[in-house]
C-alpha positions in Angstrom: -12.3 29.2 15.9 -12.4 25.4 15.7 -11.8 23.8 12.3 -14.9 21.9 10.9 -14.8 18.9 8.5 -16.0 21.3 5.8 -13.1 23.6 6.4 -10.7 20.7 6.2 -12.3 19.5 2.9 -11.8 23.0 1.4 -8.3 23.1 2.7 -7.5 19.6 1.3 -8.9 20.4 -2.1 -6.7 23.5 -2.2 -3.7 21.6 -1.0 -3.8 18.7 -3.5 -1.8 20.6 -6.1 0.8 22.0 -3.8 3.7 21.0 -1.5 1.5 20.5 1.6 0.7 17.0 0.2 3.7 14.7 -0.2 4.7 11.1 0.0 7.0 9.3 2.5 8.3 5.9 1.7 8.8 2.9 4.0 11.1 0.2 2.6 10.2 -3.5 2.4 13.1 -6.0 2.5 13.3 -9.5 1.2 13.7 -11.9 4.1 15.7 -14.2 1.8 18.3 -11.7 0.6 18.0 -8.9 3.2 17.9 -6.3 0.3 15.3 -3.6 -0.2 12.9 -4.8 -2.9 10.0 -2.3 -2.6 8.8 0.7 -0.7 5.3 1.6 0.5 4.2 5.2 -0.3 2.3 6.9 2.5 0.4 10.1 1.9 1.1 13.0 4.3 -0.6 16.4 4.7 1.3 19.2 6.4 -1.4 21.9 7.0 0.1 25.4 7.2 -1.9 26.3 10.3 -2.8 22.9 12.0 0.5 21.0 11.3 0.5 17.4 10.3 -3.0 16.0 9.8 -3.6 12.5 10.9 -3.7 10.2 7.8 -6.9 8.5 8.9 -8.6 12.0 9.2 -7.2 13.1 5.9 -8.4 10.0 4.0 -11.8 10.3 5.7 -12.2 13.9 4.7 -11.0 13.1 1.1 -13.5 10.2 0.7 -16.4 12.1 2.2 -15.8 15.2 0.1 -14.8 13.5 -3.2 -11.3 15.0 -3.1 -10.0 11.4 -2.9 -10.0 11.2 -6.7 -7.7 14.2 -7.2 -5.6 13.2 -4.2 -5.2 9.7 -5.5 -4.0 10.9 -8.9 -1.7 13.3 -7.4 -0.1 10.6 -5.2 0.1 8.2 -8.1 1.9 10.7 -10.4 4.3 11.6 -7.6 5.0 7.9 -6.8 5.6 7.1 -10.4 8.0 9.9 -10.7 9.9 8.6 -7.7 9.8 5.1 -9.1 11.4 6.4 -12.3 14.1 8.1 -10.3 14.9 4.9 -8.4 15.2 3.0 -11.7 17.5 5.6 -13.2 19.9 5.1 -10.3 19.8 1.4 -10.6 17.5 0.7 -7.7 15.2 -1.9 -9.2 12.5 -1.5 -6.5 8.7 -1.6 -6.7 6.5 1.2 -5.3 3.3 0.2 -3.3 0.5 2.7 -3.2 -2.6 2.6 -1.0 -5.8 2.9 -3.0 -9.3 3.8 -1.8 -12.1 1.5 -3.2 -13.8 4.8 -4.3 -11.0 5.3 -6.8 -11.8 2.0 -8.5 -15.5 2.9 -8.6 -14.4 5.7 -11.0 -13.8 4.1 -14.4 -11.4 6.9 -15.4 -9.0 6.0 -12.6 -8.1 2.6 -14.1 -7.8 4.2 -17.5 -5.4 6.8 -16.1 -3.3 4.2 -14.4 -3.1 2.0 -17.5 -2.2 5.0 -19.6 0.6 6.1 -17.2 1.9 2.6 -16.8 2.2 2.1 -20.5 3.4 5.6 -21.3 6.2 5.3 -18.9 7.0 1.7 -20.1 7.1 0.5 -16.5 8.3 -3.0 -15.7 5.7 -5.6 -14.7 5.4 -5.7 -10.9 7.0 -2.3 -10.4 3.7 -0.8 -9.3 1.6 -2.4 -6.5 -1.7 -1.1 -5.3 -2.7 -2.0 -1.7 -6.4 -2.8 -1.4 -8.2 -2.7 2.0 -9.6 -6.0 3.2 -13.2 -4.6 3.3 -13.9 -3.8 -0.3 -17.6 -3.0 -0.7 -17.4 -2.2 -4.5 -15.2 -5.2 -5.3 -18.3 -7.4 -5.8 -19.2 -5.1 -8.7 -18.4 -6.8 -12.0 -17.2 -3.5 -13.5 -14.7 -2.9 -10.7 -13.4 -6.4 -10.9 -12.9 -6.1 -14.6 -10.8 -2.9 -14.0 -8.7 -4.8 -11.5 -8.1 -7.7 -13.9 -7.3 -5.3 -16.8 -4.6 -3.6 -14.7 -3.3 -7.0 -13.5 -2.9 -8.1 -17.2 -0.7 -5.1 -18.0 1.6 -5.8 -15.0 0.1 -3.8 -12.1 0.1 -5.9 -8.9 -2.3 -5.9 -6.0 -1.7 -6.4 -2.3 -4.4 -7.3 0.2 -4.1 -5.4 3.4 -4.1 -7.2 6.7 -7.0 -7.0 9.0 -7.3 -8.4 12.5 -6.5 -12.0 13.2 -8.8 -13.5 10.5 -7.1 -14.7 7.3 -8.6 -13.7 4.0 -11.0 -16.4 2.8 -10.0 -18.7 -0.1 -13.0 -17.3 -2.0 -11.7 -13.8 -1.6 -8.2 -14.8 -2.7 -9.6 -16.5 -5.8 -11.9 -13.7 -6.8 -9.3 -10.9 -6.6 -6.2 -10.7 -8.9 -3.9 -10.2 -5.8 -0.2 -11.2 -5.8 0.5 -10.4 -2.2 -1.2 -10.3 1.3 0.0 -8.4 4.3 0.2 -9.8 7.8 -0.8 -7.1 10.3 1.9 -5.8 12.5 -0.1 -6.3 15.7 -0.3 -10.0 15.0 3.4 -10.3 14.4 4.4 -8.3 17.4 2.0 -10.2 19.7 3.0 -13.6 18.6 4.9 -15.8 21.1 7.8 -18.0 20.0 7.3 -20.5 18.6 4.7 -18.8 16.4 1.2 -20.2 16.9 -0.2 -22.6 14.4 -3.1 -20.4 13.4 -0.7 -17.6 12.4 1.5 -20.0 10.4 -1.6 -21.2 8.7 -2.3 -17.7 7.4 1.0 -17.6 5.7 0.6 -21.2 4.4 -2.8 -20.4 2.9 -1.4 -17.4 1.1 1.6 -19.4 -0.3 -0.8 -22.2 -1.4 -2.5 -19.6 -3.6 0.9 -18.5 -5.0 1.0 -15.2 -3.1 3.9 -13.6 -1.3 3.4 -12.5 2.3 4.6 -9.2 3.8 5.0 -8.9 7.6 4.2 -5.3 8.7 5.1 -3.4 11.8 8.5 -5.0 12.5 9.9 -3.0 15.4 12.4 -5.3 17.1 14.7 -8.2 16.2 12.3 -10.5 17.9 9.5 -9.4 15.6 11.8 -10.0 12.6 12.7 -13.5 13.9 9.0 -14.2 14.1 8.4 -13.1 10.5 11.2 -15.4 9.4 9.9 -18.3 11.4 6.4 -17.8 9.9 7.9 -18.0 6.4 7.0 -14.5 5.4 8.7 -13.3 2.2 9.1 -9.6 3.0 9.0 -7.3 6.0 8.6 -3.7 6.8 8.6 -1.6 9.9 10.5 0.9 12.1 13.3 -1.7 12.7 14.1 -1.7 9.0 13.5 2.0 8.4 11.0 4.7 9.3 8.9 6.3 6.5 10.8 9.2 4.9 10.6 11.3 1.8 14.0 9.9 0.7 15.2 6.4 1.2 18.9 6.8 1.9 21.1 3.7 1.6 23.6 2.9 4.4 
């Protein structure tokens, strides 16, 4: 019998508290030092009958059913536990966590994050939330105030890349972001030398005091392009594929 979205929603709600849901981590390296400085946490769902569920499908089901709130907190707690483990072993990395705009529409989410951040005495900049470029609730004053509150206590925000259009200066000024991401498809498609319009995206971000992360780095040519563009960090399969454990060479 085919699985319906309703079945998946019920299955996801039941899975949130168990081992079917887990995080994998993809390292980000500094293009100045070549060292790992952060890792992006990616949520995975291994369904006992259907196997690995596509992340886009999973997040869609979670948002439509309201399970996104429980899922988001589960992922946050797991990532903070992982972050604490890194710090205990001398790996002074940050963890980047993707966040749905729906989570920030819930006032209790920001309170939960602030409480966990302060309870664990986390270093400023050690937790980064990645925000999607299209943020319908961000115009809401209450949501903006929650973002600014978290930024004040040391949580950082990264603005996801989207297509070939740079984020507007107005958007960069209105959000308390510390980082923007350059979409992997742009980096991989860029010819050498890199086109002026792509360099301009990086320059605009730097002019606003933001660091730039090049995503989707799969070959040495892509890495050379990211360096030429002046990006600060890079991530992608060339550097390391997402995995539950980041093993050091």
